[in-house]
C-alpha positions as a printed NumPy array, in Angstrom:
array([[ 55.244,  80.4  ,  82.608],
       [ 57.907,  81.81 ,  80.047],
       [ 57.661,  85.185,  82.358],
       [ 58.245,  83.563,  85.431],
       [ 61.191,  81.737,  84.338],
       [ 62.824,  85.034,  82.685],
       [ 61.961,  86.745,  85.987],
       [ 64.256,  84.031,  87.681],
       [ 66.432,  83.531,  85.188],
       [ 67.672,  87.478,  86.033],
       [ 67.134,  87.419,  89.68 ],
       [ 69.965,  84.594,  89.58 ],
       [ 72.432,  86.32 ,  87.482],
       [ 72.196,  89.3  ,  89.356],
       [ 72.958,  86.88 ,  92.439],
       [ 75.451,  85.721,  90.419],
       [ 77.179,  89.008,  89.938],
       [ 80.198,  90.024,  92.038],
       [ 79.776,  92.672,  94.272],
       [ 82.14 ,  95.357,  93.171],
       [ 83.564,  96.673,  96.84 ],
       [ 82.691, 100.653,  97.514],
       [ 86.172, 101.903,  98.124],
       [ 85.493, 105.133, 100.417],
       [ 87.946, 107.921,  99.345],
       [ 88.885, 110.906, 101.951],
       [ 91.48 , 114.304, 102.308],
       [ 93.179, 115.65 , 104.866],
       [ 94.247, 119.317, 105.229],
       [ 95.919, 121.207, 108.235],
       [ 98.602, 123.961, 109.109],
       [102.33 , 123.717, 109.831],
       [103.475, 125.887, 112.305],
       [106.337, 126.733, 114.812],
       [105.851, 126.07 , 118.415],
       [104.706, 129.764, 118.646],
       [102.102, 129.374, 116.385],
       [103.216, 130.871, 113.06 ],
       [102.604, 129.444, 110.002],
       [105.352, 128.447, 108.347],
       [106.472, 129.093, 104.833],
       [108.419, 126.221, 102.741],
       [107.666, 123.474, 105.151],
       [107.933, 120.161, 103.178],
       [104.709, 117.874, 103.956],
       [105.258, 113.831, 104.064],
       [102.32 , 111.936, 103.627],
       [102.7  , 108.03 , 103.943],
       [100.629, 105.038, 102.647],
       [101.663, 102.396, 105.668],
       [100.241,  99.652, 103.455],
       [102.607, 100.216, 100.174],
       [105.307, 102.847, 101.519],
       [104.577, 105.683,  99.256],
       [105.805, 108.664, 100.15 ],
       [104.138, 111.87 ,  98.612],
       [105.529, 115.548,  99.511],
       [104.08 , 119.167, 100.141],
       [105.323, 122.082,  99.94 ],
       [103.485, 124.537, 102.466],
       [102.348, 127.947, 100.943],
       [102.738, 131.518, 102.807],
       [ 99.303, 130.378, 104.587],
       [100.866, 127.274, 106.241],
       [ 98.458, 124.949, 104.413],
       [ 99.092, 121.673, 103.117],
       [ 96.088, 119.044, 101.593],
       [ 95.776, 115.674, 100.328],
       [ 92.793, 114.174,  98.768],
       [ 91.876, 111.06 ,  97.098],
       [ 93.067, 108.598, 100.099],
       [ 91.915, 105.41 , 100.747],
       [ 89.547, 104.711, 103.665],
       [ 91.235, 101.289, 104.317],
       [ 94.812, 102.492, 104.736],
       [ 96.491, 104.203, 107.913],
       [ 98.457, 107.228, 106.872],
       [101.328, 108.603, 108.664],
       [102.22 , 112.285, 108.141],
       [105.232, 114.766, 109.607],
       [106.986, 118.031, 108.28 ],
       [109.96 , 119.106, 107.97 ],
       [111.661, 122.708, 107.801],
       [115.445, 123.273, 107.294],
       [116.775, 120.44 , 109.246],
       [113.815, 120.113, 111.746],
       [111.017, 117.632, 111.776],
       [107.272, 117.702, 113.491],
       [106.63 , 114.977, 115.224],
       [104.769, 112.195, 113.359],
       [100.796, 112.075, 113.337],
       [ 98.678, 109.152, 112.142],
       [ 95.41 , 109.481, 110.043],
       [ 94.058, 106.275, 110.86 ],
       [ 91.584, 104.01 , 108.718],
       [ 89.19 , 103.207, 111.608],
       [ 88.569, 107.475, 111.385],
       [ 85.425, 107.603, 109.176],
       [ 85.662, 111.275, 108.782],
       [ 86.12 , 112.268, 104.912],
       [ 87.907, 115.226, 105.332],
       [ 90.776, 115.9  , 108.414],
       [ 92.581, 118.348, 109.518],
       [ 95.68 , 117.483, 111.567],
       [ 98.124, 120.451, 111.868],
       [101.628, 120.203, 112.287],
       [104.206, 121.604, 114.965],
       [107.626, 122.363, 113.884],
       [109.892, 122.412, 117.309],
       [111.193, 126.398, 115.974],
       [111.048, 129.805, 117.043]])
């Protein structure tokens, strides 16, 4: 009888504990190029969290690549790149895109 009460108590405690939601973490990478497909060194890629409006920047190297890690899966992000006074079109990383890693390339309208 005591054993049964113990098992029942343990089950009630486990059911009563609040469940911790699992936060999905993802990343986005890409390459910044000009209109002709040449990589752009020194472009500034901006990632904006649309919920908090926090903006994080990344400076591309000679390969034109950028990478943002540890992004929340339940938030939309916008990406854009700038080189000198030229901006790429804004692209969105949607919270409805469940891929853990996403590639979004950006094109700056220069020759």
